[in-house]
C-alpha positions as CSV (number, residue, x, y, z in Angstrom):
1,M,17.1,11.9,0.6
2,S,17.5,11.2,-3.1
3,E,16.1,13.7,-5.7
4,T,15.8,11.9,-9.1
5,E,15.0,12.9,-12.6
6,T,11.4,11.8,-12.9
7,S,11.2,9.8,-16.1
8,L,9.4,6.8,-17.6
9,S,12.5,4.7,-17.5
10,T,12.4,4.6,-13.7
11,I,9.0,2.9,-13.7
12,Q,9.9,-0.7,-14.0
13,S,7.9,-3.6,-12.7
14,P,10.0,-5.7,-10.4
15,F,8.6,-9.0,-11.7
16,P,10.1,-8.9,-15.2
17,R,13.4,-8.0,-13.6
18,L,13.2,-11.0,-11.4
19,R,12.3,-13.2,-14.4
20,D,15.4,-12.0,-16.2
21,L,17.5,-12.5,-13.1
22,I,16.7,-16.2,-12.6
23,E,16.2,-17.1,-16.3
24,G,18.1,-20.3,-17.1
25,L,18.6,-21.2,-13.4
26,K,17.1,-24.5,-12.4
27,P,15.1,-24.5,-9.1
28,G,16.4,-26.7,-6.4
29,A,12.9,-28.2,-5.7
30,S,9.3,-27.9,-6.9
31,P,8.8,-24.1,-7.2
32,I,7.0,-22.0,-4.6
33,D,6.4,-18.4,-5.7
34,M,6.4,-15.9,-2.8
35,T,6.9,-12.8,-4.9
36,I,3.4,-11.4,-5.7
37,G,1.3,-9.9,-2.9
38,E,-2.0,-11.2,-4.3
39,P,-4.4,-12.3,-1.6
40,R,-5.5,-15.9,-2.0
41,H,-7.9,-16.5,0.9
42,G,-10.9,-16.3,-1.3
43,V,-13.6,-13.6,-1.9
44,P,-16.7,-14.0,0.3
45,S,-19.3,-15.9,-1.7
46,F,-22.1,-13.5,-0.9
47,A,-20.4,-10.9,-3.1
48,A,-21.0,-13.0,-6.2
49,D,-24.7,-13.3,-5.3
50,I,-25.1,-9.6,-5.0
51,I,-23.3,-9.0,-8.3
52,A,-25.6,-11.5,-10.0
53,E,-28.6,-9.8,-8.4
54,H,-27.7,-6.4,-9.9
55,W,-26.2,-7.6,-13.1
56,K,-28.6,-5.6,-15.3
57,S,-27.0,-2.5,-13.9
58,F,-24.0,-3.2,-16.1
59,S,-26.1,-1.6,-18.8
60,K,-25.9,1.8,-17.1
61,Y,-23.1,4.3,-16.7
62,P,-22.2,4.4,-13.0
63,P,-22.3,7.7,-11.1
64,I,-18.7,8.9,-10.6
65,N,-19.4,9.7,-7.0
66,G,-20.8,6.3,-6.3
67,I,-24.2,5.2,-5.1
68,T,-25.3,6.7,-1.9
69,E,-25.4,3.3,-0.2
70,L,-21.7,2.7,-0.9
71,R,-20.5,6.1,0.4
72,Q,-22.6,5.5,3.5
73,A,-21.2,2.0,4.1
74,I,-17.7,3.3,3.8
75,A,-18.4,6.2,6.2
76,V,-19.9,3.7,8.7
77,W,-16.9,1.4,8.4
78,L,-14.4,4.2,8.9
79,T,-16.4,5.4,12.0
80,R,-16.6,1.9,13.4
81,R,-13.0,0.9,12.6
82,Y,-11.4,4.0,14.0
83,A,-13.8,4.9,16.8
84,L,-14.6,8.3,15.2
85,A,-17.3,10.6,16.6
86,S,-20.6,10.4,14.7
87,G,-20.6,12.8,11.8
88,V,-16.8,13.3,11.5
89,V,-16.9,11.6,8.1
90,D,-19.7,12.9,5.9
91,P,-20.4,10.4,3.1
92,D,-21.4,13.2,0.8
93,R,-18.3,15.4,1.4
94,H,-15.5,13.2,2.6
95,I,-15.7,10.0,0.5
96,L,-15.3,9.1,-3.2
97,P,-15.2,5.6,-4.6
98,L,-12.2,4.5,-6.6
99,C,-11.4,1.7,-9.0
100,G,-8.9,0.3,-6.5
101,T,-6.4,2.4,-4.6
102,R,-3.8,2.4,-7.4
103,E,-6.1,4.3,-9.7
104,G,-6.6,7.0,-7.1
105,L,-3.0,7.2,-5.9
106,V,-2.0,8.1,-9.5
107,S,-4.8,10.4,-10.6
108,A,-5.2,12.4,-7.4
109,M,-1.6,13.5,-7.7
110,T,-2.4,15.6,-10.8
111,L,-4.9,17.6,-8.8
112,A,-2.5,18.0,-5.8
113,A,0.1,19.3,-8.2
114,A,-2.3,21.7,-9.8
115,K,-3.3,23.1,-6.4
116,K,0.3,23.6,-5.4
117,N,0.8,25.7,-8.6
118,A,4.6,25.9,-7.9
119,R,7.4,25.6,-10.4
120,G,9.4,22.5,-9.8
121,A,6.8,21.0,-7.4
122,A,8.1,17.9,-5.5
123,V,6.4,14.7,-4.5
124,L,7.9,12.9,-1.5
125,M,7.7,9.1,-1.1
126,P,9.4,6.4,0.9
127,N,12.2,4.4,-0.7
128,P,11.5,1.5,-1.2
129,F,8.3,2.6,-2.8
130,Y,5.1,1.4,-4.5
131,Q,5.6,2.2,-8.2
132,A,2.2,3.9,-8.4
133,Y,3.6,6.7,-6.3
134,Y,6.3,7.4,-8.9
135,A,3.7,7.1,-11.7
136,G,1.6,9.8,-9.9
137,A,4.6,12.1,-9.8
138,L,5.5,11.5,-13.4
139,T,1.9,12.0,-14.6
140,A,1.6,15.3,-12.7
141,G,4.9,16.6,-14.0
142,C,6.5,16.7,-10.6
143,E,9.9,15.9,-9.2
144,A,10.0,12.6,-7.3
145,V,12.0,12.8,-4.1
146,M,12.9,9.5,-2.6
147,L,13.1,9.4,1.2
148,P,15.2,6.4,2.6
149,A,13.0,4.1,4.8
150,T,15.6,2.0,6.4
151,A,16.1,0.1,9.6
152,A,17.9,3.2,11.0
153,S,14.7,5.3,10.7
154,G,12.3,2.5,11.7
155,F,11.5,1.8,8.0
156,L,9.7,5.1,7.7
157,P,11.0,8.4,6.3
158,D,12.8,10.5,8.8
159,L,10.6,13.6,9.2
160,D,13.3,15.4,11.1
161,A,15.7,15.2,8.1
162,L,13.4,17.1,5.7
163,D,14.6,20.4,4.5
164,P,11.9,23.2,5.0
165,R,12.7,24.5,1.6
166,L,11.9,21.2,0.0
167,L,8.6,21.0,2.0
168,D,7.7,24.4,0.8
169,R,7.6,23.2,-2.8
170,T,6.1,19.8,-2.0
171,A,2.7,19.0,-3.5
172,A,2.1,15.7,-1.7
173,F,3.7,13.2,0.6
174,Y,3.0,9.5,0.0
175,I,3.1,7.3,3.1
176,A,2.0,3.7,3.4
177,S,1.0,2.2,6.8
178,P,1.3,-0.7,7.2
179,A,4.3,-0.2,4.9
180,N,5.0,-2.3,1.8
181,P,7.4,-4.1,1.9
182,Q,8.6,-3.6,5.5
183,G,5.3,-4.1,7.4
184,V,5.9,-1.3,9.9
185,V,3.0,0.8,11.2
186,A,3.1,4.6,11.5
187,T,2.2,5.6,15.1
188,P,-0.4,8.3,15.8
189,A,2.5,10.5,16.9
190,Y,4.2,10.0,13.5
191,F,1.0,10.9,11.6
192,E,0.4,13.9,13.9
193,R,3.9,15.3,13.0
194,L,3.4,14.6,9.3
195,I,0.0,16.3,9.2
196,A,1.4,19.3,11.0
197,L,4.1,19.6,8.4
198,A,1.5,19.3,5.6
199,R,-0.6,22.1,7.0
200,R,2.4,24.3,7.7
201,H,3.9,23.9,4.2
202,E,0.6,23.4,2.3
203,F,1.0,20.0,0.9
204,Y,-1.3,16.9,1.0
205,V,-0.7,13.7,2.9
206,F,-1.6,10.8,0.7
207,S,-1.9,7.9,3.2
208,D,-2.0,4.5,1.5
209,E,-3.7,2.2,4.0
210,C,-4.7,-0.8,1.9
211,Y,-3.1,-3.2,4.3
212,S,-4.8,-1.7,7.4
213,E,-6.8,-4.9,8.1
214,I,-3.9,-7.3,8.1
215,Y,-2.0,-7.0,11.4
216,Q,-0.5,-9.1,14.1
217,N,-1.6,-7.5,17.4
218,E,-2.9,-3.9,17.5
219,P,-5.0,-2.5,14.7
220,P,-3.0,0.2,12.9
221,A,-4.1,3.8,13.3
222,S,-5.2,5.9,10.3
223,A,-4.1,9.3,9.2
224,L,-7.8,10.2,9.0
225,Q,-8.2,9.2,12.7
226,V,-5.4,11.4,13.7
227,A,-6.6,14.3,11.6
228,A,-10.0,14.1,13.1
229,R,-8.5,14.8,16.6
230,T,-7.5,18.2,15.3
231,G,-11.1,19.1,14.5
232,D,-10.9,18.8,10.7
233,L,-9.6,16.6,7.8
234,N,-7.8,19.4,6.0
235,R,-4.7,18.3,4.0
236,V,-5.3,14.6,4.6
237,L,-6.4,12.0,2.1
238,V,-6.5,8.3,2.9
239,F,-6.8,5.5,0.4
240,N,-8.1,2.0,1.1
241,S,-9.8,-0.8,-0.9
242,L,-11.3,-4.3,-0.7
243,S,-8.3,-5.9,-2.4
244,K,-6.5,-7.0,0.8
245,R,-9.3,-6.7,3.4
246,S,-11.7,-8.8,1.4
247,N,-9.3,-10.8,-0.7
248,A,-10.8,-9.2,-3.8
249,P,-8.1,-7.6,-5.9
250,G,-10.0,-8.3,-9.1
251,L,-13.0,-6.4,-7.8
252,R,-11.2,-3.1,-8.3
253,S,-13.1,-1.3,-5.6
254,G,-11.7,1.2,-3.2
255,F,-12.1,4.7,-1.9
256,I,-10.4,8.0,-1.1
257,A,-11.5,9.8,2.1
258,G,-10.6,13.1,3.8
259,D,-10.2,16.8,2.9
260,A,-13.6,17.9,1.6
261,G,-12.3,20.8,-0.5
262,F,-9.9,18.5,-2.3
263,L,-12.5,15.9,-2.9
264,K,-15.0,18.5,-4.3
265,D,-12.5,19.4,-7.0
266,Y,-11.3,15.8,-7.4
267,L,-14.9,14.8,-8.2
268,Q,-15.0,17.3,-11.1
269,Y,-11.6,16.0,-12.3
270,R,-12.7,12.4,-12.1
271,N,-15.9,13.1,-13.9
272,V,-14.0,13.7,-17.1
273,A,-10.7,11.8,-16.6
274,C,-11.2,8.7,-14.5
275,P,-13.2,5.4,-14.6
276,Q,-16.3,4.7,-12.5
277,V,-16.9,1.6,-10.4
278,P,-19.6,-0.5,-12.0
279,I,-22.9,-0.4,-10.1
280,P,-23.1,-4.2,-9.4
281,I,-19.6,-4.0,-8.0
282,Q,-20.6,-1.1,-5.8
283,H,-23.6,-3.0,-4.4
284,A,-21.2,-6.0,-3.5
285,S,-18.8,-3.5,-2.0
286,V,-21.6,-2.2,0.3
287,A,-22.0,-5.7,1.7
288,L,-18.2,-6.3,2.1
289,W,-17.6,-3.0,3.9
290,S,-20.5,-3.8,6.2
291,D,-19.2,-7.2,7.2
292,D,-16.1,-7.5,9.5
293,A,-16.3,-11.2,10.1
294,H,-14.7,-12.3,6.8
295,A,-11.9,-9.8,7.3
296,A,-11.2,-11.1,10.8
297,E,-11.1,-14.7,9.5
298,S,-8.6,-13.7,6.8
299,R,-6.5,-11.9,9.3
300,A,-6.3,-15.0,11.5
301,L,-5.0,-17.0,8.5
302,Y,-2.2,-14.4,8.0
303,Q,-1.4,-14.5,11.7
304,A,-1.0,-18.3,11.6
305,K,1.4,-18.0,8.7
306,F,3.5,-15.3,10.4
307,A,3.7,-17.5,13.4
308,A,5.0,-20.4,11.3
309,A,7.6,-18.1,9.8
310,N,8.6,-16.7,13.2
311,E,9.2,-20.2,14.5
312,K,11.5,-21.2,11.7
313,L,13.2,-18.0,10.6
314,S,13.6,-15.9,13.8
315,G,17.2,-16.9,14.1
316,L,18.2,-14.9,11.0
317,P,20.3,-11.8,11.5
318,N,18.1,-8.7,12.1
319,Y,14.9,-10.7,11.8
320,Y,11.7,-9.0,13.0
321,E,8.0,-9.8,12.9
322,P,6.2,-7.1,10.9
323,A,3.3,-5.3,12.7
324,G,1.1,-5.4,9.6
325,G,0.8,-6.3,6.0
326,M,1.4,-9.7,4.3
327,F,5.2,-9.6,3.7
328,L,8.4,-10.7,5.4
329,W,11.3,-8.3,4.8
330,L,14.5,-10.3,5.4
331,D,18.0,-8.9,5.7
332,L,20.2,-11.3,3.7
333,S,23.3,-9.1,3.6
334,H,25.2,-12.1,4.8
335,L,24.4,-13.8,1.5
336,G,25.7,-10.9,-0.6
337,G,22.4,-8.9,-0.6
338,G,19.0,-9.5,-2.0
339,V,19.8,-10.0,-5.6
340,E,22.4,-12.7,-5.0
341,A,20.3,-14.2,-2.3
342,A,17.3,-14.5,-4.6
343,K,19.4,-16.6,-7.0
344,T,20.9,-18.7,-4.3
345,I,17.5,-19.5,-2.7
346,W,16.0,-20.3,-6.1
347,K,18.8,-22.7,-7.0
348,G,19.0,-24.1,-3.5
349,C,15.4,-24.8,-2.6
350,G,13.0,-23.6,-5.3
351,V,11.5,-20.7,-3.4
352,K,11.1,-17.6,-5.5
353,V,11.6,-14.4,-3.5
354,L,11.8,-10.8,-4.7
355,P,15.0,-8.8,-4.3
356,G,14.4,-5.6,-2.3
357,A,16.6,-3.7,-4.7
358,F,13.8,-4.1,-7.4
359,L,11.4,-2.2,-5.1
360,A,13.7,0.8,-4.5
361,Q,15.6,3.5,-6.3
362,P,19.4,4.0,-5.8
363,D,20.5,7.5,-4.6
364,K,23.0,9.6,-6.5
365,R,25.9,7.7,-4.9
366,G,24.4,4.4,-6.2
367,F,23.3,3.3,-2.7
368,N,20.1,1.3,-2.8
369,P,18.4,1.3,0.7
370,A,16.7,-2.0,0.0
371,G,19.7,-3.8,-1.5
372,D,20.3,-6.1,1.4
373,Y,16.7,-7.4,1.6
374,V,14.3,-9.8,0.0
375,R,10.5,-9.7,0.2
376,L,8.4,-12.7,0.8
377,A,4.6,-12.6,0.4
378,L,2.8,-14.9,2.8
379,V,-0.3,-15.4,0.6
380,D,-0.3,-19.2,0.1
381,P,-2.2,-21.6,2.3
382,L,-0.6,-22.5,5.6
383,D,0.8,-25.8,4.5
384,V,2.5,-24.3,1.5
385,T,3.9,-21.5,3.6
386,R,5.2,-24.0,6.2
387,D,6.9,-25.9,3.4
388,A,8.5,-22.7,2.1
389,V,9.8,-21.5,5.4
390,D,11.1,-24.9,6.3
391,R,13.1,-24.9,3.0
392,L,14.4,-21.4,3.7
393,A,15.4,-22.3,7.2
394,S,17.3,-25.3,6.1
395,M,19.3,-23.1,3.7
396,L,19.7,-19.9,5.6
397,L,20.2,-21.0,9.2
């Protein structure tokens, strides 16, 4: 593990770094940008109609806890999606709307840290990591502790390697499943062990599940689903949104669900410190969470693109098909690592890929656990994706 000084200088968007890396380099063909994980399958048109129907509600301050219909729709979706017993998720106690998951992943950390009330509280997160996790630790005044998520540990943090003394001062543990960028899925057994540690050492599990509806075969489990088997949702908070599921990142509509005691206090915190979801957006969100057909159609498009990538790129060393998410995580150590490979690929065939090193933090020895990799976002239409993987295959194989 790597314990780092938590400072603003560590929060760097990977995209300006990539721009600087390839500045002045001429692409080898017409550019295809595979760096940004922005869904492009299109927002269901019925959402626009609902927003238009309720447009006059933009004149009102939205309730911070959301309209009743939205909390109910989310509770019904969670119950349906994860085969939960009726009543396990109470829409009035276990759910709060968010302005997208990122807003909640950052702001909820402040409350988790306050509840820990421990000097030098730590926040654990996988490395590579989503920058919002680090921002949450920084905002809360906690120490960010990076946990290597490499091929050796199945691309998830090794729970057996955690020092009990570190866990005792931990306020929260960020986990993403499906993981960004590796696309691995935490098993129910993994979640069960993590939740047990959280309860034993009194920290919160912050489970980022925004890619839960993009998967290849089996639908991923949820930390909420596993917690429910124990009889309560204590110490577990899950985050999800419509950004990936409904191809609506600009809608900024998500939720946090789980520990009722935490959410009771978080509601009070949000009431003075956080933004509300506009009422017309909430009404559109009700319809989107209530409809599974559009999510299934979008998932099928991703599956077709992964099939195209598998066909062309499976001969690469250490290639694997991710279980979920929208990214390929390619080991290009044979090309000198991700940074050098990104330049070589750009100059050779015009495909823009993101070096894995830009998504991770080096440890004290200078080792970057993502240094060998590049990330490819399969968000373009199938024909563009096929063109891109054809170019990559001609270069890399």
